C-alpha positions as CSV (number, residue, x, y, z in Angstrom):
1,M,0.0,0.0,0.0
2,L,1.3,3.4,-0.8
3,R,-0.1,6.5,0.9
4,R,1.3,9.6,-0.8
5,G,0.0,12.2,1.6
6,K,1.9,10.7,4.6
7,R,4.8,9.5,2.4
8,N,4.5,5.9,3.6
9,L,5.4,2.9,1.5
10,M,4.0,-0.3,2.9
11,I,4.9,-3.7,1.5
12,S,3.9,-6.6,3.6
13,A,4.5,-10.3,3.4
14,K,2.6,-13.1,5.1
15,I,4.6,-16.2,5.9
16,E,2.8,-19.5,5.6
17,G,3.9,-23.1,6.0
18,L,5.3,-22.8,9.5
19,N,2.8,-25.2,11.1
20,D,5.4,-27.1,13.0
21,L,7.0,-24.0,14.5
22,V,3.5,-22.6,15.3
23,K,2.6,-25.8,17.2
24,R,5.8,-25.6,19.2
25,M,5.2,-21.9,20.0
26,K,1.8,-22.8,21.4
27,T,3.5,-25.0,24.0
28,L,5.3,-21.9,25.4
29,E,3.8,-19.4,27.8
30,P,2.6,-16.4,25.8
31,K,5.3,-14.0,27.0
32,L,8.1,-16.3,25.8
33,A,6.3,-17.0,22.5
34,K,5.9,-13.3,21.9
35,S,9.6,-12.7,22.6
36,A,10.7,-15.5,20.2
37,L,8.4,-14.1,17.5
38,R,9.6,-10.6,18.0
39,S,13.3,-11.7,17.8
40,A,12.6,-13.7,14.6
41,V,10.7,-11.0,12.7
42,G,13.3,-8.5,13.7
43,A,16.0,-10.7,12.1
44,G,14.0,-10.8,8.9
45,A,13.6,-7.0,8.9
46,Q,17.3,-6.6,9.4
47,V,18.0,-8.5,6.2
48,I,15.8,-6.0,4.2
49,N,17.3,-3.1,6.2
50,K,20.9,-4.0,5.3
51,E,20.0,-4.5,1.7
52,A,18.3,-1.1,1.4
53,Q,21.4,0.5,2.9
54,S,23.7,-1.3,0.4
55,I,21.6,-0.1,-2.5
56,V,21.6,3.6,-1.7
57,T,24.6,5.1,-3.4
58,V,27.4,6.8,-1.5
59,D,26.5,10.3,-2.5
60,E,23.1,9.9,-0.7
61,G,24.8,9.2,2.6
62,D,22.2,11.0,4.7
63,T,19.6,8.6,3.4
64,K,21.8,5.5,4.0
65,K,22.3,6.5,7.7
66,A,18.6,7.2,8.1
67,I,17.4,3.8,6.9
68,H,16.2,1.8,9.9
69,K,14.0,-1.0,11.1
70,K,11.4,-0.4,13.8
71,R,8.9,-2.6,15.6
72,S,5.3,-1.4,15.2
73,R,3.6,-1.7,18.6
74,R,0.3,-0.8,17.1
75,E,0.4,-3.5,14.5
76,S,1.9,-6.2,16.8
77,N,0.2,-8.4,19.4
78,N,0.6,-11.8,21.0
79,H,0.1,-13.6,17.7
80,R,1.6,-11.1,15.2
81,E,4.8,-9.1,15.0
82,T,5.2,-6.2,12.6
83,F,8.5,-4.4,11.8
84,T,8.9,-1.6,9.3
85,V,12.0,-0.8,7.3
86,G,12.0,2.8,6.4
87,V,13.7,6.1,6.4
88,K,13.7,8.7,9.2
89,N,12.2,11.7,7.5
90,N,13.9,14.2,9.9
91,K,17.3,12.7,9.0
92,A,16.8,12.4,5.2
93,P,13.7,14.4,4.1
94,G,14.5,13.8,0.4
95,W,14.4,10.0,0.5
96,W,11.0,10.0,-1.1
97,H,12.4,11.7,-4.3
98,L,15.1,9.0,-4.5
99,E,12.7,6.2,-4.2
100,F,10.1,7.5,-6.6
101,G,11.8,10.2,-8.6
102,T,10.4,13.6,-9.6
103,K,9.7,15.3,-12.9
104,N,13.3,16.5,-12.9
105,M,15.0,13.5,-11.5
106,A,14.9,9.8,-12.3
107,A,14.0,7.4,-9.5
108,K,16.8,5.5,-7.7
109,P,14.6,3.1,-5.7
110,F,16.2,1.3,-2.8
111,L,13.4,0.2,-0.5
112,R,11.3,-1.7,-3.0
113,P,14.2,-3.4,-4.7
114,A,15.6,-4.4,-1.2
115,F,12.3,-6.1,-0.3
116,E,12.0,-7.8,-3.7
117,S,15.5,-9.1,-3.8
118,K,15.8,-10.2,-0.2
119,K,12.3,-11.3,0.8
120,M,13.0,-15.0,0.6
121,E,16.3,-14.5,2.6
122,A,14.3,-12.6,5.1
123,V,11.8,-15.4,5.4
124,L,14.6,-17.9,5.9
125,A,16.1,-15.6,8.6
126,I,12.8,-15.5,10.4
127,K,12.4,-19.3,10.2
128,T,16.0,-19.9,11.3
129,K,15.8,-17.4,14.2
130,L,12.4,-18.7,15.4
131,F,13.7,-22.3,15.3
132,Q,16.8,-21.3,17.3
133,K,14.7,-19.4,19.9
134,L,12.3,-22.3,20.2
135,E,15.2,-24.8,20.6
136,Q,16.6,-22.6,23.4
137,L,13.3,-22.2,25.2
138,T,12.2,-25.8,24.9
139,S,15.5,-27.6,25.5
140,G,14.8,-27.9,29.2
141,I,11.2,-29.3,28.7
């Protein structure tokens, strides 16, 4: 979803096929399951974050430094974690022009290509981290 007025670019992915991991998570107390899920989704967001930073060219250094991942408290709950990868507007107010271009400047997108090129790697990072966390938490059970 793209909301031009607020300059937000939202690309989301739903991960399916994790039935075994979900079953294991249900055996944990909710606080531990939530912590494991938060850690795992954060690891996936970090993959996209690093790729976006690598795509931005050196001469747009302010934008590179302003790219960050952040957990969305409003969109997260006991059964869902949401992280965003974006640009801090106060640190790089022109990022929008780089991503989408203007009538005087060609676009040099970095967020969308980062997501497209690394989404499967991000899913793998989420699965791997979640499996590791579940192993740690259930090893004593």
